[in-house]
DRENDO-1510 file (C-alpha; in Angstrom, 1 decimal, always signed):
<recs>
REC; n; res; u; v; w
REC; 1; MET; +85.9; +32.7; -9.1 .
REC; 2; ARG; +89.5; +32.2; -10.8 .
REC; 3; TYR; +90.5; +35.2; -9.3 .
REC; 4; VAL; +89.2; +34.3; -5.3 .
REC; 5; ALA; +90.9; +30.6; -6.4 .
REC; 6; ALA; +94.2; +32.4; -7.4 .
REC; 7; TYR; +94.4; +34.2; -4.3 .
REC; 8; LEU; +93.6; +31.5; -2.3 .
REC; 9; LEU; +96.7; +29.6; -4.1 .
REC; 10; ALA; +99.0; +32.6; -3.5 .
REC; 11; VAL; +98.1; +32.6; +0.3 .
REC; 12; LEU; +98.7; +28.8; +0.7 .
REC; 13; GLY; +102.0; +29.3; -1.0 .
REC; 14; GLY; +103.1; +31.7; +1.6 .
REC; 15; ASN; +101.9; +34.8; +0.1 .
REC; 16; ALA; +99.9; +36.5; +3.0 .
REC; 17; SER; +98.3; +39.5; +1.2 .
REC; 18; PRO; +99.0; +38.8; -2.5 .
REC; 19; SER; +98.9; +42.0; -5.5 .
REC; 20; ALA; +97.4; +42.2; -8.0 .
REC; 21; LYS; +101.0; +41.0; -9.5 .
REC; 22; ASP; +101.2; +38.1; -8.0 .
REC; 23; ILE; +97.8; +36.8; -9.1 .
REC; 24; LYS; +98.6; +37.9; -12.5 .
REC; 25; GLN; +101.4; +35.7; -12.6 .
REC; 26; ILE; +99.5; +32.8; -11.3 .
REC; 27; LEU; +96.7; +33.2; -14.0 .
REC; 28; GLU; +98.9; +34.0; -16.7 .
REC; 29; THR; +100.8; +30.0; -16.0 .
REC; 30; VAL; +97.6; +28.5; -16.9 .
REC; 31; ALA; +96.5; +31.1; -20.2 .
REC; 32; VAL; +93.7; +32.3; -18.3 .
REC; 33; GLY; +92.8; +36.3; -18.9 .
REC; 34; VAL; +92.3; +39.0; -16.8 .
REC; 35; GLU; +90.1; +41.7; -16.1 .
REC; 36; ASP; +91.6; +44.3; -14.2 .
REC; 37; GLU; +88.2; +45.5; -12.7 .
REC; 38; GLN; +86.8; +42.1; -11.2 .
REC; 39; LEU; +90.9; +41.5; -10.0 .
REC; 40; ASN; +90.6; +45.0; -8.1 .
REC; 41; LYS; +87.1; +44.2; -6.8 .
REC; 42; VAL; +88.7; +40.2; -5.1 .
REC; 43; ILE; +91.8; +42.0; -4.0 .
REC; 44; GLU; +89.8; +45.1; -2.3 .
REC; 45; GLN; +87.3; +43.2; -0.3 .
REC; 46; LEU; +89.9; +40.1; +1.1 .
REC; 47; SER; +93.3; +43.1; +1.8 .
REC; 48; GLY; +93.9; +42.6; +5.0 .
REC; 49; LYS; +91.6; +40.0; +6.3 .
REC; 50; ASN; +93.2; +36.6; +7.5 .
REC; 51; ILE; +92.0; +33.6; +4.6 .
REC; 52; ASP; +91.2; +31.2; +7.8 .
REC; 53; GLU; +88.4; +33.6; +9.1 .
REC; 54; VAL; +87.1; +34.2; +5.6 .
REC; 55; ILE; +86.2; +30.9; +4.9 .
REC; 56; ALA; +85.0; +30.4; +8.3 .
REC; 57; GLU; +82.8; +33.1; +8.2 .
REC; 58; GLY; +81.1; +31.6; +4.8 .
REC; 59; GLN; +80.6; +28.6; +6.0 .
REC; 60; SER; +78.9; +30.0; +8.9 .
REC; 61; MET; +76.6; +31.5; +5.6 .
REC; 62; LEU; +76.3; +28.3; +4.3 .
REC; 63; ALA; +75.1; +26.9; +7.1 .
REC; 64; SER; +71.7; +29.0; +6.8 .
REC; 65; VAL; +71.3; +27.9; +2.8 .
REC; 66; PRO; +67.9; +25.8; +2.7 .
REC; 67; THR; +69.0; +22.6; +0.6 .
REC; 68; GLY; +67.4; +19.5; -0.1 .
REC; 69; GLY; +64.2; +19.7; -2.3 .
REC; 70; VAL; +61.9; +17.7; -3.1 .
REC; 71; ALA; +64.2; +14.7; -2.0 .
REC; 72; ALA; +64.3; +15.4; +1.2 .
REC; 73; ALA; +60.6; +16.5; +1.8 .
REC; 74; ALA; +59.5; +12.7; +0.7 .
REC; 75; GLY; +62.4; +10.9; +3.0 .
REC; 76; GLY; +61.6; +13.2; +5.9 .
REC; 77; GLY; +58.4; +11.2; +7.1 .
REC; 78; GLY; +60.1; +9.3; +9.6 .
REC; 79; GLY; +61.4; +6.3; +7.2 .
REC; 80; GLY; +58.3; +6.9; +4.3 .
REC; 81; GLY; +60.7; +7.6; +2.3 .
REC; 82; GLU; +62.3; +3.8; +2.3 .
REC; 83; ALA; +58.5; +2.4; +1.8 .
REC; 84; ALA; +58.1; +4.9; -0.9 .
REC; 85; GLY; +61.9; +4.1; -2.7 .
REC; 86; ALA; +60.8; +0.0; -2.2 .
REC; 87; ALA; +57.7; +0.5; -3.6 .
REC; 88; ALA; +59.6; +2.3; -7.1 .
REC; 89; VAL; +61.8; -0.6; -7.2 .
REC; 90; GLU; +58.7; -3.0; -6.9 .
REC; 91; GLU; +56.9; -1.2; -10.0 .
REC; 92; GLU; +60.2; -1.2; -12.3 .
REC; 93; LYS; +60.7; -5.6; -10.9 .
REC; 94; LYS; +56.9; -5.2; -12.7 .
REC; 95; LYS; +57.4; -3.0; -15.4 .
REC; 96; GLU; +60.1; -5.0; -16.7 .
REC; 97; GLU; +58.6; -8.7; -16.3 .
REC; 98; SER; +55.5; -7.4; -18.4 .
REC; 99; GLU; +58.0; -6.2; -20.6 .
REC; 100; GLU; +60.2; -9.3; -20.6 .
REC; 101; GLU; +56.8; -11.1; -21.6 .
REC; 102; SER; +56.2; -9.1; -24.4 .
REC; 103; ASP; +59.1; -9.5; -26.2 .
REC; 104; ASP; +57.8; -13.4; -25.5 .
REC; 105; ASP; +55.3; -13.5; -27.0 .
REC; 106; MET; +57.1; -12.1; -30.7 .
REC; 107; GLY; +58.3; -15.6; -30.4 .
REC; 108; PHE; +62.2; -14.3; -29.5 .
REC; 109; GLY; +63.9; -12.2; -27.4 .
REC; 110; LEU; +65.8; -8.8; -28.1 .
REC; 111; PHE; +69.4; -11.2; -27.5 .
REC; 112; ASP; +68.1; -14.2; -29.3 .
</recs>
């Protein structure tokens, strides 16, 4: 990731086709080590490509990645998620009230 970030920084700085030397200079300014094999692979993959097109292509790929997990499934019932959330809040209030009552039974509270 550091090589891609440095490559993008070089492009943003006006260098349309950064070399390995350019990337190394950027990474050395922040004291990050460089592994030539990985750096050369990044340069090989990105050289000669328009960065804006590469980013757009990556965004379209990310759009197809399923996200949301359990929270989306619980909330996807047309408002059912709101009811479940309200029920959880109400249950939490009841639990807090019962804890307060148990403190009162002992004759003192936590902050008395």
